N, C-alpha and C positions, 0 to 999 in steps of 0.2 A: 239978417248980415246976418254973417259967421266969420268967423277967421280962415281964410282962404288955407292960408298953412299949415293950422290944425287939420284942417281936411285934408290937404295932400299926404302929411306924413299916418295918418287916419287910412287914407286910401294905401299908400304905401305898404303900411304891415297888412295887410289882408292880401295884395299883391303879393309881396315877398313869401308869403307862406301858400297861395292855391296858387299862386300863376295868374296870367290873364285868363286863359279861357275857363277856369272854375270858379273868378268871382263874379260874383254878381250882383247887378245894381243894389241888390238889397240887400246886400252884405255890405257894400260900399257906405250905401245909407244910413244904416244899423252903425258901421263902426265910425261912422261921422257924428252923428247924432242931424242928420239933415233931413231934409224931405226929396224926393227923386224931385222935383219939379226946381226945387233951389239948386239940387246939384247939376242939373241940367241947362238950366239958365247961367251959371256960371261957369260950366266947364261943356256945354256944349255932347259930348260925350262921351261914353266910356273910355275911347281910343284916346280921346282928349288928355278928359282925365287922367291915364294911364301916363303921358307922355309927358304930364306935367307932372306928377308923382316920381316919376322917375328922374327925372330930372333933381327933382330937390334931394332925391334919395342918393343918386351919386353925388352932389354936391356936398351933403351933409357928413356922408358917410366918408367920402374923401377927405373934407376937413380934419374929420378927427382921426385918420389913420395918416396922415401928412404930419398932423401933431405929434405923432408918437416916431411914423418913422423915419422926421425928420430932426429927432429930438439929441443934438450935439453933446447933449450931456449923458449921452447912455452909451454903450459900445453896441455895435451894431446888433450885435447876437442877442443881446434884452430887448432891441426894438422889435425885435423879428419874433422875440419871445412875449413883448409887449404883446403885439398885434393879436398874437394867439389867445392869449390870456382875455381880451376883448372878446375875441370871437364866443371862447368857451362862456365867457360870462353873460351875454349876451341867450345862448343858450339855455343856459342856467336858469335865466330869467325865464323867459321864455315859457321851461318845461313846466317851472311854478303854478302858469296861465292853462296850462293842459297843451301846449303843441310846441314844435321847435321856434326859433324863431325865423328862419328861413334866410333868403337871398333874392331882393327882385332883381341884383342882375344876372347872378346865376339863373333866375327860372327867366331872367329873358331868356338870354343863353340858350337854355334847352328848348324854348320855343322857337326853332330859327323862323318862323311865320312872321314873328312880330317883324323881324328884321324887314322881312321883303313885303311887306304892306306900310310901314311906314320909314320912310329913310330918316326921319328927325331920331328914330329908335337905335335904329344902324347908326349914327350920328355917334349918339351918345354914347352908347355900348362901347364904341371902338376909343373912343377921348378918353372913356372912364379908363380901360383899358391900357391905352399908352401910357397914362397917370398914373394909377398903380403901380406898372412893371416899371417907369422911371423910379420912383419911390423907394421900391423894393429894391429895385438895381444900386441906388442911392446907397442903401441901409447897410447892402452885404459889400460893396467899394468900403463902404468906413467901417465895418468889420475887418474886413480881412488888412487895413491901416493899423486897425488899434490891437487883432491877432485873436478877435472870437470868433472868426471866423477862418474858414479853411481858405490860402491862397490859391489851391489849387484850381477853383469853381471859377468857371465865368461867369460873371454878375448878372447879367441876363437872362443864363442857363438860370441861375439860382433864383432869380425873381421868379421865371415862370411857373420854376419846382414849389415855394412856398405858395403864387396863387393859387397851383393846382390844390395844393394840399388844403386850405382855406377853402377852396369849391367845394372839394369832398366832403369837408365836417362839415359843412352847411348839408350836404344831400345825407348826408350818416344822421346826419339830427333829424333830421325827417323820418328816420326808420324805427328813431325813442330811444337811441345809446345812451347811456349816460356823457357826465360831462368829465367825470373824468376817463374816461373809455376813451371820449374827442381829445381830451387835455395829452393823455401817452400818445394816441397815432398820428399827432399831429407834431408832435414834440422827433419822435420816432420818423416820420416822413422829412422833416427837414434836420435829419442825424448828419449826412452827408456834409452840409452845411457848417455846423458848430465845432469850434476846437473845443 
């Protein structure tokens, strides 16, 4: 017996750093603290474990992002900055363990064969992207109303910009760039949005 949610979280941590192809079953078992037979008895295959871990990952990260981006107590620009702070802080914590935090969604988008192999992966990624862009657009519109974000920018285009900046941070962190540089890159990338 083991905590299935804990195993999915451990698997997501491996997949988000190494991607699907470069994550071995041995790595997954070691990270989750379970035997190979237990892993396969519960999840049937590495593919099934990946899909379940991806689903849990997008739900938990989506909830965390929603709590920031839909926070009516903060001006729109502060919501975007707070989101960047969460990403940079994750990278800081991961770097203290000797690697980047990575992102399971970014890794999955960078491996298009995953979408082709399993339509569930495509559905999860597409849904996550729609929801994330909607939250970002909402925060940008709120910022345009409160004056913290420039009015002349299309909120949907701004959402894609912020999403791209964050994805770029995740990839750049894999090269070992320090977290203060990541923060400066993010703020420079979003400069056109902020008043």
